[in-house]
ROBA-354262 format. One record per residue: residue number from 0; residue in three letters; y, z, x of N, C-alpha, C in turn. Coordinates in Angstrom, 2 decimals, padded with zeros to 5 digits. Example, Ala and Ser with C-alpha at 12.3 -4.5 7.8 and 13.67 -1.06 7.14 Angstrom:
BEGIN
0,ala,-005.69,007.80,013.19,-004.50,007.80,012.30,-003.30,007.80,013.20
1,ser,-002.25,007.08,012.85,-001.06,007.14,013.67,000.03,007.87,012.90
***
This chain:
BEGIN
0,met,-145.23,-103.76,052.43,-145.76,-105.10,052.19,-146.17,-105.25,050.73
1,lys,-146.21,-106.47,050.25,-146.56,-106.73,048.86,-148.08,-106.77,048.70
2,arg,-148.56,-106.07,047.68,-150.00,-106.01,047.47,-150.58,-107.39,047.18
3,gly,-151.79,-107.60,047.67,-152.48,-108.85,047.41,-152.25,-109.93,048.44
4,arg,-151.35,-109.68,049.40,-151.14,-110.68,050.46,-150.93,-109.96,051.79
5,glu,-151.20,-110.68,052.86,-151.08,-110.08,054.18,-149.62,-109.79,054.53
6,ser,-149.43,-108.91,055.48,-148.09,-108.55,055.93,-147.35,-109.78,056.43
7,gln,-146.15,-110.01,055.89,-145.37,-111.17,056.31,-144.66,-110.93,057.63
8,thr,-144.38,-109.67,057.97,-143.80,-109.43,059.30,-144.85,-109.66,060.39
9,ser,-146.12,-109.39,060.08,-147.16,-109.68,061.08,-147.29,-111.18,061.30
10,val,-147.11,-111.96,060.25,-147.11,-113.41,060.39,-145.92,-113.86,061.24
11,met,-144.75,-113.29,060.97,-143.55,-113.64,061.72,-143.73,-113.36,063.21
12,val,-144.32,-112.22,063.52,-144.56,-111.84,064.91,-145.55,-112.80,065.57
13,ala,-146.62,-113.14,064.87,-147.61,-114.05,065.43,-147.05,-115.45,065.62
14,val,-146.17,-115.90,064.73,-145.49,-117.18,064.91,-144.72,-117.18,066.23
15,ala,-144.01,-116.09,066.52,-143.24,-115.99,067.76,-144.16,-116.06,068.98
16,arg,-145.30,-115.39,068.92,-146.23,-115.44,070.05,-146.83,-116.83,070.20
17,ala,-147.12,-117.49,069.08,-147.67,-118.84,069.14,-146.67,-119.82,069.73
18,val,-145.40,-119.67,069.37,-144.35,-120.53,069.93,-144.25,-120.33,071.44
19,ala,-144.37,-119.08,071.88,-144.21,-118.78,073.30,-145.42,-119.19,074.14
20,his,-146.60,-119.22,073.52,-147.80,-119.55,074.30,-147.72,-120.96,074.86
21,gly,-147.91,-121.07,076.14,-147.89,-122.38,076.80,-146.50,-122.88,077.15
22,thr,-145.47,-122.19,076.67,-144.10,-122.62,076.98,-143.32,-121.56,077.74
23,ser,-143.78,-120.32,077.71,-143.06,-119.24,078.38,-143.16,-119.39,079.89
24,thr,-142.07,-119.06,080.56,-142.04,-119.09,082.03,-142.57,-117.79,082.63
25,val,-142.91,-116.83,081.79,-143.41,-115.54,082.27,-144.91,-115.64,082.48
26,glu,-145.35,-115.51,083.72,-146.76,-115.72,084.04,-147.67,-114.70,083.38
27,arg,-147.17,-113.50,083.14,-148.03,-112.45,082.57,-148.19,-112.59,081.07
28,phe,-147.51,-113.56,080.46,-147.66,-113.75,079.02,-148.56,-114.93,078.71
29,ser,-149.48,-114.68,077.79,-150.33,-115.75,077.26,-150.94,-115.24,075.97
30,asp,-150.92,-116.06,074.92,-151.60,-115.68,073.68,-152.21,-116.91,073.02
31,pro,-153.40,-117.30,073.50,-154.07,-118.47,072.92,-154.66,-118.19,071.54
32,thr,-154.62,-116.94,071.09,-155.19,-116.59,069.79,-154.19,-116.74,068.65
33,ala,-152.90,-116.71,068.95,-151.87,-116.57,067.91,-151.93,-117.68,066.88
34,leu,-152.04,-118.93,067.33,-152.03,-120.05,066.40,-153.24,-120.00,065.47
35,thr,-154.40,-119.65,066.00,-155.62,-119.58,065.20,-155.52,-118.50,064.12
36,leu,-154.87,-117.40,064.44,-154.79,-116.27,063.51,-153.75,-116.46,062.42
37,leu,-152.94,-117.48,062.51,-151.89,-117.71,061.52,-152.42,-118.42,060.28
38,pro,-151.81,-118.15,059.12,-152.14,-118.95,057.94,-151.64,-120.38,058.10
39,glu,-152.15,-121.26,057.28,-151.89,-122.70,057.45,-150.40,-123.03,057.46
40,ala,-149.63,-122.48,056.54,-148.19,-122.80,056.47,-147.47,-122.38,057.74
41,ala,-147.85,-121.23,058.28,-147.20,-120.76,059.51,-147.61,-121.60,060.71
42,arg,-148.85,-122.05,060.75,-149.27,-122.95,061.83,-148.45,-124.23,061.80
43,ala,-148.20,-124.74,060.62,-147.38,-125.95,060.49,-145.97,-125.71,060.99
44,glu,-145.45,-124.51,060.75,-144.12,-124.15,061.24,-144.08,-124.18,062.76
45,val,-145.12,-123.67,063.39,-145.20,-123.69,064.86,-145.29,-125.11,065.38
46,glu,-146.09,-125.95,064.73,-146.24,-127.33,065.17,-144.92,-128.09,065.05
47,arg,-144.15,-127.80,064.00,-142.83,-128.44,063.88,-141.93,-128.02,065.02
48,phe,-141.99,-126.77,065.40,-141.17,-126.31,066.53,-141.59,-127.02,067.81
49,arg,-142.88,-127.13,068.02,-143.38,-127.75,069.25,-143.03,-129.23,069.33
50,ala,-142.74,-129.84,068.20,-142.35,-131.27,068.19,-140.96,-131.48,068.76
51,gly,-140.20,-130.40,068.91,-138.88,-130.50,069.50,-137.77,-130.23,068.51
52,pro,-136.54,-130.08,068.99,-135.40,-129.79,068.10,-135.22,-130.91,067.07
53,pro,-134.89,-130.54,065.84,-134.67,-131.56,064.80,-133.46,-132.42,065.12
54,ala,-133.52,-133.68,064.78,-132.44,-134.61,065.09,-131.20,-134.36,064.24
55,arg,-131.39,-133.81,063.05,-130.26,-133.58,062.16,-130.51,-132.36,061.29
56,gly,-129.43,-131.89,060.68,-129.53,-130.74,059.79,-129.16,-129.47,060.52
57,leu,-127.98,-128.91,060.20,-127.50,-127.72,060.88,-128.45,-126.55,060.67
58,gly,-128.95,-126.39,059.43,-129.85,-125.29,059.15,-131.15,-125.39,059.95
59,ala,-131.69,-126.59,060.04,-132.93,-126.80,060.78,-132.74,-126.54,062.27
60,arg,-131.59,-126.97,062.79,-131.31,-126.73,064.21,-131.16,-125.24,064.50
61,phe,-130.46,-124.53,063.59,-130.30,-123.08,063.77,-131.66,-122.40,063.75
62,gln,-132.53,-122.80,062.84,-133.86,-122.21,062.74,-134.65,-122.43,064.03
63,his,-134.50,-123.62,064.63,-135.19,-123.92,065.87,-134.73,-122.98,066.99
64,val,-133.42,-122.80,067.10,-132.86,-121.92,068.12,-133.31,-120.48,067.87
65,phe,-133.29,-120.07,066.60,-133.69,-118.71,066.25,-135.15,-118.46,066.63
66,met,-136.03,-119.40,066.34,-137.44,-119.24,066.68,-137.64,-119.17,068.19
67,asp,-136.87,-119.96,068.92,-136.98,-119.95,070.38,-136.59,-118.59,070.93
68,arg,-135.48,-118.04,070.45,-135.03,-116.73,070.92,-136.01,-115.63,070.51
69,arg,-136.48,-115.70,069.27,-137.42,-114.70,068.79,-138.71,-114.72,069.61
70,ser,-139.14,-115.90,070.01,-140.37,-116.00,070.81,-140.20,-115.32,072.16
71,lys,-139.02,-115.42,072.75,-138.78,-114.80,074.05,-138.67,-113.29,073.93
72,val,-138.10,-112.81,072.83,-138.10,-111.37,072.57,-139.53,-110.86,072.46
73,met,-140.38,-111.63,071.78,-141.77,-111.23,071.62,-142.52,-111.25,072.95
74,val,-142.16,-112.16,073.83,-142.76,-112.17,075.17,-142.50,-110.83,075.86
75,ala,-141.25,-110.37,075.81,-140.90,-109.10,076.47,-141.67,-107.94,075.86
76,arg,-141.71,-107.89,074.54,-142.42,-106.80,073.85,-143.90,-106.83,074.18
77,thr,-144.50,-108.01,074.15,-145.94,-108.14,074.39,-146.31,-107.78,075.81
78,val,-145.55,-108.29,076.77,-145.83,-108.02,078.19,-145.74,-106.53,078.48
79,ala,-144.73,-105.86,077.93,-144.56,-104.43,078.17,-145.78,-103.65,077.71
80,ile,-146.29,-104.00,076.53,-147.46,-103.28,076.00,-148.73,-103.66,076.75
81,asp,-148.90,-104.95,077.05,-150.07,-105.38,077.82,-150.11,-104.69,079.19
82,asp,-148.95,-104.60,079.84,-148.89,-103.95,081.15,-149.30,-102.49,081.06
83,ala,-148.87,-101.82,080.00,-149.23,-100.41,079.83,-150.73,-100.24,079.60
84,ile,-151.34,-101.17,078.89,-152.80,-101.11,078.69,-153.53,-101.31,080.01
85,arg,-153.09,-102.29,080.77,-153.74,-102.58,082.06,-153.57,-101.45,083.07
86,ala,-152.43,-100.77,083.01,-152.13,-099.74,084.01,-153.01,-098.52,083.88
87,his,-153.55,-098.28,082.70,-154.36,-097.08,082.48,-155.49,-097.39,081.52
88,pro,-156.57,-098.01,082.00,-157.67,-098.37,081.11,-158.33,-097.13,080.49
89,thr,-158.70,-097.26,079.23,-159.44,-096.19,078.54,-160.63,-096.82,077.82
90,pro,-161.65,-096.04,077.52,-162.84,-096.62,076.89,-162.64,-097.04,075.44
91,gln,-161.54,-096.58,074.81,-161.27,-096.92,073.42,-159.82,-097.35,073.26
92,leu,-159.62,-098.30,072.35,-158.27,-098.76,072.02,-158.15,-098.81,070.51
93,val,-157.20,-098.06,069.96,-156.94,-098.08,068.52,-155.61,-098.76,068.30
94,ile,-155.62,-099.83,067.51,-154.40,-100.56,067.19,-154.03,-100.24,065.75
95,leu,-152.99,-099.46,065.58,-152.54,-099.03,064.26,-151.62,-100.08,063.66
96,gly,-151.98,-100.59,062.49,-151.22,-101.70,061.93,-151.43,-102.94,062.77
97,ala,-152.69,-103.31,062.97,-153.03,-104.36,063.93,-152.45,-105.71,063.58
98,gly,-152.20,-105.98,062.30,-151.63,-107.27,061.93,-152.46,-108.41,062.47
99,leu,-151.79,-109.37,063.11,-152.48,-110.53,063.69,-152.55,-110.41,065.21
100,asp,-152.65,-109.18,065.69,-152.81,-108.90,067.12,-154.08,-109.58,067.63
101,gly,-153.98,-110.23,068.79,-155.14,-110.94,069.34,-155.68,-110.35,070.62
102,arg,-155.27,-109.14,070.99,-155.65,-108.59,072.29,-157.17,-108.50,072.49
103,ala,-157.90,-108.16,071.46,-159.35,-108.03,071.60,-160.03,-109.35,071.92
104,trp,-159.34,-110.47,071.68,-159.89,-111.80,071.94,-159.22,-112.48,073.13
105,arg,-158.18,-111.89,073.69,-157.46,-112.57,074.77,-157.32,-111.77,076.07
106,met,-157.65,-110.47,076.06,-157.46,-109.66,077.26,-158.80,-109.33,077.92
107,pro,-159.12,-109.98,079.04,-160.38,-109.68,079.73,-160.42,-108.24,080.23
108,glu,-159.27,-107.60,080.37,-159.22,-106.21,080.82,-159.88,-105.26,079.81
109,leu,-160.16,-105.74,078.61,-160.78,-104.91,077.58,-162.30,-105.06,077.54
110,arg,-162.87,-105.65,078.58,-164.31,-105.93,078.58,-165.15,-104.66,078.44
111,asp,-164.62,-103.52,078.90,-165.35,-102.26,078.80,-164.77,-101.34,077.72
112,thr,-163.96,-101.90,076.86,-163.24,-101.10,075.86,-163.69,-101.45,074.44
113,val,-163.89,-100.43,073.64,-164.18,-100.61,072.22,-162.85,-100.59,071.48
114,val,-162.57,-101.65,070.73,-161.30,-101.79,070.03,-161.48,-101.49,068.54
115,tyr,-160.59,-100.66,068.01,-160.57,-100.34,066.58,-159.28,-100.89,065.99
116,glu,-159.41,-101.86,065.11,-158.25,-102.47,064.47,-158.03,-101.83,063.10
117,val,-156.94,-101.10,062.97,-156.63,-100.39,061.72,-155.51,-101.13,061.00
118,asp,-155.77,-101.52,059.75,-154.72,-102.19,058.98,-155.05,-102.18,057.50
119,his,-154.04,-102.59,056.72,-154.22,-102.68,055.27,-155.31,-103.69,054.95
120,pro,-156.15,-103.42,053.97,-157.26,-104.33,053.64,-156.82,-105.76,053.36
121,asp,-155.65,-105.96,052.74,-155.20,-107.33,052.42,-154.94,-108.13,053.68
122,thr,-154.25,-107.51,054.66,-153.98,-108.20,055.92,-155.27,-108.41,056.70
123,gln,-156.10,-107.38,056.73,-157.31,-107.46,057.54,-158.30,-108.50,057.00
124,arg,-158.37,-108.63,055.70,-159.27,-109.62,055.09,-158.93,-111.03,055.57
125,glu,-157.65,-111.37,055.54,-157.23,-112.70,055.98,-157.46,-112.89,057.47
126,lys,-157.15,-111.86,058.24,-157.31,-111.97,059.69,-158.77,-112.17,060.08
127,arg,-159.66,-111.41,059.50,-161.08,-111.51,059.86,-161.61,-112.91,059.60
128,ala,-161.19,-113.51,058.52,-161.65,-114.86,058.20,-161.17,-115.85,059.25
129,arg,-159.92,-115.74,059.66,-159.37,-116.70,060.63,-159.82,-116.41,062.05
130,ala,-160.20,-115.15,062.34,-160.64,-114.79,063.68,-162.09,-115.18,063.95
131,ala,-162.82,-115.59,062.92,-164.25,-115.89,063.06,-164.58,-116.84,064.20
132,pro,-163.80,-117.91,064.44,-164.17,-118.82,065.52,-163.80,-118.33,066.92
133,leu,-163.06,-117.24,067.02,-162.63,-116.74,068.33,-163.75,-115.96,069.00
134,thr,-163.78,-116.00,070.32,-164.78,-115.26,071.10,-164.18,-113.94,071.58
135,pro,-164.74,-112.81,071.16,-164.20,-111.51,071.59,-164.34,-111.31,073.09
136,leu,-163.32,-110.73,073.71,-163.38,-110.36,075.12,-163.56,-108.85,075.27
137,ala,-163.26,-108.10,074.24,-163.48,-106.66,074.26,-164.97,-106.36,074.16
138,arg,-165.35,-105.16,074.59,-166.75,-104.76,074.51,-167.26,-104.81,073.08
139,ala,-166.43,-104.35,072.15,-166.76,-104.39,070.72,-165.47,-104.31,069.93
140,ile,-165.49,-104.84,068.70,-164.34,-104.78,067.80,-164.81,-104.19,066.49
141,his,-164.13,-103.13,066.06,-164.43,-102.52,064.76,-163.19,-102.64,063.89
142,phe,-163.34,-103.24,062.72,-162.24,-103.36,061.78,-162.25,-102.12,060.87
143,val,-161.08,-101.50,060.76,-160.96,-100.26,060.00,-159.92,-100.47,058.90
144,pro,-160.35,-100.87,057.70,-159.39,-101.09,056.61,-158.85,-099.76,056.09
145,val,-157.54,-099.62,056.10,-156.91,-098.37,055.66,-155.65,-098.69,054.86
146,asp,-155.60,-098.20,053.66,-154.37,-098.21,052.87,-153.76,-096.83,053.05
147,phe,-152.68,-096.75,053.83,-152.12,-095.45,054.20,-151.58,-094.67,053.00
148,thr,-151.40,-095.33,051.86,-150.91,-094.62,050.67,-152.02,-093.86,049.96
149,arg,-153.29,-094.15,050.30,-154.37,-093.47,049.59,-155.59,-093.13,050.45
150,asp,-155.73,-093.74,051.64,-156.91,-093.52,052.47,-156.63,-092.49,053.57
151,asp,-157.68,-091.84,054.03,-157.60,-090.86,055.10,-157.90,-091.56,056.43
152,leu,-156.90,-091.62,057.31,-157.05,-092.33,058.58,-158.13,-091.70,059.45
153,ala,-158.13,-090.38,059.53,-159.11,-089.69,060.37,-160.54,-089.98,059.91
154,glu,-160.75,-089.91,058.60,-162.09,-090.19,058.08,-162.49,-091.64,058.34
155,ala,-161.54,-092.56,058.17,-161.84,-093.97,058.39,-162.22,-094.24,059.84
156,leu,-161.52,-093.61,060.78,-161.84,-093.79,062.20,-163.20,-093.18,062.53
157,thr,-163.50,-092.03,061.95,-164.80,-091.41,062.18,-165.93,-092.31,061.67
158,arg,-165.76,-092.85,060.47,-166.78,-093.75,059.92,-166.96,-094.99,060.78
159,ala,-165.88,-095.46,061.41,-165.95,-096.67,062.24,-166.56,-096.40,063.60
160,gly,-166.74,-095.11,063.95,-167.38,-094.79,065.22,-166.46,-094.32,066.31
161,his,-165.17,-094.15,066.02,-164.25,-093.67,067.05,-164.64,-092.27,067.49
162,asp,-164.67,-092.06,068.82,-165.08,-090.80,069.42,-163.85,-090.02,069.86
163,ala,-163.53,-088.94,069.15,-162.34,-088.15,069.45,-162.45,-087.40,070.78
164,ala,-163.64,-087.35,071.37,-163.84,-086.63,072.62,-163.59,-087.53,073.84
165,arg,-163.40,-088.82,073.61,-163.18,-089.75,074.73,-161.74,-090.25,074.71
166,pro,-161.15,-090.51,075.89,-159.77,-090.98,075.94,-159.57,-092.29,075.15
167,thr,-158.43,-092.38,074.53,-158.09,-093.54,073.71,-156.68,-094.00,074.02
168,thr,-156.48,-095.31,074.09,-155.14,-095.86,074.09,-154.80,-096.21,072.64
169,trp,-153.69,-095.67,072.17,-153.23,-095.91,070.80,-152.02,-096.84,070.86
170,ile,-152.09,-097.96,070.16,-150.95,-098.89,070.09,-150.37,-098.80,068.69
171,trp,-149.08,-098.52,068.63,-148.34,-098.44,067.36,-147.19,-099.43,067.49
172,glu,-147.49,-100.69,067.35,-146.52,-101.76,067.62,-146.02,-102.37,066.30
173,gly,-144.71,-102.39,066.13,-144.15,-103.04,064.95,-144.53,-102.38,063.64
174,val,-144.71,-101.05,063.64,-145.12,-100.34,062.43,-144.18,-099.18,062.11
175,val,-143.85,-098.40,063.13,-143.10,-097.15,062.93,-141.81,-097.38,062.15
176,met,-141.13,-098.47,062.44,-139.83,-098.72,061.77,-139.96,-098.97,060.27
177,tyr,-141.18,-099.24,059.81,-141.41,-099.49,058.38,-141.96,-098.26,057.66
178,leu,-142.08,-097.14,058.37,-142.66,-095.93,057.80,-141.60,-094.86,057.53
179,ser,-141.86,-094.03,056.54,-140.99,-092.88,056.27,-141.32,-091.77,057.27
180,ala,-140.47,-090.76,057.32,-140.68,-089.64,058.24,-142.01,-088.95,057.96
181,ser,-142.34,-088.77,056.68,-143.60,-088.09,056.34,-144.81,-088.93,056.73
182,glu,-144.72,-090.25,056.62,-145.83,-091.12,057.01,-146.02,-091.11,058.52
183,ile,-144.91,-091.07,059.26,-144.99,-090.99,060.72,-145.64,-089.67,061.13
184,asp,-145.20,-088.57,060.53,-145.76,-087.26,060.86,-147.26,-087.20,060.56
185,ala,-147.66,-087.78,059.44,-149.08,-087.75,059.05,-149.94,-088.52,060.05
186,thr,-149.44,-089.66,060.50,-150.21,-090.45,061.46,-150.27,-089.75,062.81
187,leu,-149.15,-089.18,063.25,-149.15,-088.46,064.53,-150.08,-087.25,064.48
188,ala,-150.22,-086.63,063.32,-151.15,-085.50,063.20,-152.59,-085.94,063.46
189,val,-152.93,-087.14,062.97,-154.28,-087.67,063.21,-154.45,-088.02,064.69
190,ile,-153.45,-088.65,065.26,-153.52,-089.00,066.68,-153.68,-087.74,067.53
191,lys,-152.90,-086.72,067.24,-152.99,-085.46,067.99,-154.39,-084.89,067.92
192,gln,-155.00,-084.98,066.75,-156.34,-084.43,066.53,-157.40,-085.23,067.28
193,arg,-157.18,-086.54,067.47,-158.23,-087.42,067.97,-157.95,-087.98,069.36
194,ala,-156.86,-087.55,070.00,-156.51,-088.06,071.32,-156.98,-087.08,072.39
195,ala,-158.07,-087.42,073.07,-158.60,-086.56,074.12,-157.69,-086.62,075.35
196,pro,-157.80,-085.63,076.24,-157.04,-085.70,077.50,-157.31,-087.03,078.22
197,gly,-156.25,-087.61,078.76,-156.38,-088.93,079.39,-155.99,-090.06,078.47
198,ser,-155.65,-089.73,077.22,-155.24,-090.75,076.25,-153.81,-091.21,076.51
199,arg,-153.47,-092.37,075.97,-152.13,-092.92,076.04,-151.69,-093.32,074.63
200,leu,-150.39,-093.23,074.39,-149.80,-093.66,073.12,-148.63,-094.58,073.44
201,ile,-148.70,-095.81,072.91,-147.66,-096.82,073.14,-147.01,-097.12,071.80
202,val,-145.72,-096.90,071.70,-145.02,-097.04,070.42,-143.82,-097.98,070.57
203,ala,-143.73,-098.94,069.68,-142.51,-099.75,069.55,-141.71,-099.16,068.40
204,tyr,-140.43,-098.86,068.65,-139.61,-098.25,067.60,-138.17,-098.74,067.69
205,his,-137.42,-098.48,066.65,-136.01,-098.86,066.60,-135.13,-097.65,066.86
206,ser,-134.12,-097.84,067.70,-133.07,-096.84,067.87,-131.83,-097.33,067.13
207,pro,-130.90,-096.44,066.79,-129.73,-096.83,066.00,-128.92,-097.94,066.68
208,ala,-128.53,-098.96,065.89,-127.73,-100.07,066.41,-127.19,-100.88,065.25
209,leu,-126.03,-101.50,065.45,-125.42,-102.31,064.40,-126.28,-103.52,064.05
210,leu,-126.99,-104.07,065.05,-127.81,-105.25,064.81,-128.92,-105.00,063.80
211,leu,-129.29,-103.73,063.61,-130.35,-103.41,062.66,-130.00,-103.81,061.23
212,ala,-128.70,-103.89,060.94,-128.30,-104.31,059.59,-128.79,-105.73,059.31
213,val,-128.70,-106.59,060.32,-129.16,-107.97,060.17,-130.68,-108.01,060.12
214,val,-131.32,-107.29,061.04,-132.78,-107.24,061.05,-133.31,-106.71,059.72
215,gly,-132.63,-105.68,059.20,-133.05,-105.09,057.94,-133.01,-106.06,056.77
216,leu,-131.99,-106.91,056.74,-131.89,-107.90,055.67,-133.05,-108.89,055.72
217,val,-133.42,-109.32,056.94,-134.50,-110.29,057.11,-135.83,-109.73,056.62
218,val,-136.18,-108.53,057.09,-137.49,-107.98,056.74,-137.54,-107.48,055.30
219,arg,-136.40,-107.08,054.76,-136.38,-106.67,053.36,-136.74,-107.85,052.46
220,arg,-136.25,-109.04,052.82,-136.57,-110.23,052.04,-138.06,-110.55,052.09
221,leu,-138.73,-110.07,053.15,-140.18,-110.27,053.27,-140.96,-109.18,052.54
222,gly,-140.23,-108.25,051.91,-140.89,-107.18,051.17,-141.32,-106.02,052.03
223,glu,-140.76,-105.90,053.25,-141.14,-104.83,054.17,-139.87,-104.21,054.77
224,pro,-139.15,-103.39,053.99,-137.88,-102.84,054.44,-138.02,-101.82,055.57
225,leu,-136.97,-101.74,056.40,-136.94,-100.74,057.46,-136.74,-099.36,056.86
226,arg,-137.44,-098.37,057.43,-137.35,-097.01,056.87,-137.04,-095.94,057.92
227,ser,-137.09,-096.27,059.20,-136.85,-095.21,060.18,-136.21,-095.74,061.45
228,val,-135.37,-094.92,062.04,-134.82,-095.15,063.38,-134.91,-093.83,064.14
229,his,-135.03,-093.93,065.46,-135.13,-092.74,066.30,-134.32,-092.94,067.57
230,thr,-133.58,-091.95,067.98,-132.99,-091.98,069.31,-134.11,-091.70,070.31
231,pro,-133.95,-092.08,071.58,-134.98,-091.76,072.57,-135.25,-090.25,072.64
232,glu,-134.21,-089.44,072.47,-134.39,-087.98,072.52,-135.24,-087.50,071.35
233,lys,-134.98,-088.06,070.17,-135.76,-087.68,068.99,-137.21,-088.13,069.14
234,met,-137.43,-089.33,069.68,-138.79,-089.82,069.87,-139.52,-088.97,070.90
235,arg,-138.84,-088.59,071.97,-139.47,-087.74,072.98,-139.92,-086.41,072.36
236,ala,-139.06,-085.82,071.54,-139.41,-084.54,070.90,-140.57,-084.71,069.92
237,leu,-140.56,-085.82,069.19,-141.61,-086.09,068.22,-142.96,-086.22,068.91
238,leu,-142.99,-086.93,070.03,-144.24,-087.12,070.76,-144.68,-085.84,071.45
239,ala,-143.71,-085.08,071.95,-144.05,-083.81,072.60,-144.72,-082.86,071.62
240,ala,-144.26,-082.85,070.38,-144.86,-082.00,069.36,-146.30,-082.40,069.05
241,ser,-146.65,-083.64,069.40,-148.01,-084.13,069.19,-148.84,-084.08,070.47
242,gly,-148.29,-083.43,071.50,-149.04,-083.23,072.73,-148.92,-084.35,073.75
243,phe,-147.94,-085.23,073.58,-147.77,-086.36,074.50,-146.49,-086.21,075.32
244,glu,-146.59,-086.58,076.58,-145.44,-086.56,077.49,-145.00,-088.00,077.76
245,val,-143.73,-088.28,077.54,-143.21,-089.63,077.74,-143.21,-089.98,079.22
246,arg,-143.80,-091.12,079.55,-143.83,-091.61,080.93,-142.79,-092.71,081.14
247,ser,-142.51,-093.49,080.10,-141.46,-094.50,080.19,-140.95,-094.79,078.78
248,asp,-139.68,-095.16,078.70,-139.07,-095.50,077.41,-137.94,-096.49,077.71
249,gln,-138.20,-097.77,077.44,-137.25,-098.83,077.78,-136.88,-099.65,076.57
250,asp,-135.62,-100.11,076.54,-135.27,-101.07,075.50,-135.70,-102.47,075.94
251,val,-135.85,-103.35,074.97,-136.35,-104.69,075.25,-135.37,-105.48,076.10
252,arg,-134.08,-105.16,076.01,-133.12,-105.83,076.88,-133.43,-105.56,078.35
253,ser,-133.75,-104.33,078.69,-134.09,-103.99,080.07,-135.42,-104.62,080.49
254,ile,-136.37,-104.61,079.58,-137.67,-105.24,079.87,-137.49,-106.72,080.11
255,gly,-136.73,-107.39,079.24,-136.50,-108.82,079.36,-135.75,-109.20,080.62
256,ala,-134.82,-108.34,081.06,-134.03,-108.64,082.25,-134.89,-108.75,083.49
257,ala,-136.04,-108.07,083.48,-136.93,-108.10,084.63,-137.92,-109.26,084.59
258,leu,-137.89,-110.05,083.51,-138.89,-111.11,083.33,-138.34,-112.52,083.59
259,gly,-137.12,-112.59,084.08,-136.56,-113.91,084.38,-135.36,-114.24,083.53
260,pro,-134.57,-115.24,083.95,-133.30,-115.53,083.28,-133.44,-115.98,081.83
261,glu,-134.48,-116.74,081.48,-134.62,-117.22,080.10,-134.85,-116.06,079.13
262,val,-135.78,-115.18,079.48,-136.06,-114.04,078.62,-134.88,-113.07,078.64
263,ala,-134.25,-112.90,079.79,-133.09,-112.02,079.88,-131.97,-112.47,078.94
264,ala,-131.72,-113.78,078.88,-130.67,-114.31,078.02,-130.99,-114.08,076.55
265,ala,-132.26,-114.24,076.18,-132.66,-114.11,074.78,-132.68,-112.65,074.31
266,thr,-132.85,-111.72,075.24,-132.99,-110.31,074.87,-131.74,-109.49,075.17
267,arg,-130.68,-110.12,075.58,-129.52,-109.36,076.07,-128.89,-108.46,075.00
268,val,-129.10,-108.75,073.71,-128.54,-107.90,072.66,-129.60,-107.02,072.00
269,ile,-130.83,-107.09,072.48,-131.93,-106.36,071.83,-132.04,-104.96,072.44
270,lys,-131.04,-104.15,072.19,-131.05,-102.78,072.70,-131.71,-101.81,071.71
271,his,-131.84,-102.24,070.45,-132.37,-101.34,069.43,-133.89,-101.22,069.45
272,leu,-134.58,-102.23,070.00,-136.04,-102.21,070.03,-136.50,-101.61,071.35
273,arg,-137.27,-100.56,071.26,-137.70,-099.82,072.47,-139.23,-099.69,072.50
274,ile,-139.76,-099.61,073.72,-141.19,-099.41,073.93,-141.36,-098.12,074.72
275,val,-142.02,-097.15,074.11,-142.26,-095.88,074.80,-143.75,-095.75,075.10
276,val,-144.05,-095.29,076.31,-145.43,-095.04,076.73,-145.54,-093.56,077.04
277,ala,-146.48,-092.88,076.38,-146.65,-091.44,076.56,-148.10,-091.13,076.90
278,ala,-148.29,-090.02,077.60,-149.63,-089.64,078.08,-149.99,-088.24,077.60
279,arg,-151.29,-088.04,077.51,-151.80,-086.71,077.14,-152.81,-086.23,078.17
***
């Protein structure tokens, strides 16, 4: 991401969730926080979408269709992670690269959970300002500003009050694909050190696919190029080395197929994006 401004991929993801909120046919999806957490220009983009398809302009019409499909992909990704959180409650939740994630303000299942939001200071500064009017549903929210190029994640979590002796659910959503191998290894080393028995690790990652060439062009223009891909076998080995056993590993196409025809149609080519849930 570019210094001095919040992550643009996190904005893109939140736009998709905001578009889907109130329009998705999937009952388990809801994100009333997304619009509030967006910067003004992005909120205007969502409002234009909600006004309906543009009457003219091929580019504008294509953008409308693209946003609609992207929102349904995000529904599948969000539901898969939310379901994993609900299935195995833990007293702590660490969101690595939290971006504009709204779970601490929208999931009543976190009422007994302390949430630690870890992200770059530039992104977190903007988010905290916009989150001020929201009512937290989590037991507590601790913001943990970390610049991974110079800050120590373990020390930052300790200062924030994270208890390494208690089970933690770790969410690594929409981050791994932007990290180098050494950055991934360094973060997993901290997780291994601080994940007590009973912990869970939920990771969204990219597996090799031709479609990634297109995805890569989009995010590179946002200043956040893709840096890693993993086969399911490689991801399983990576997590095993950190003390985690994979319990499920699905591509978004399979997840979307189970959520109804609209989401299934939008995710039918999304085989490269996978959600793995591992336990310790």
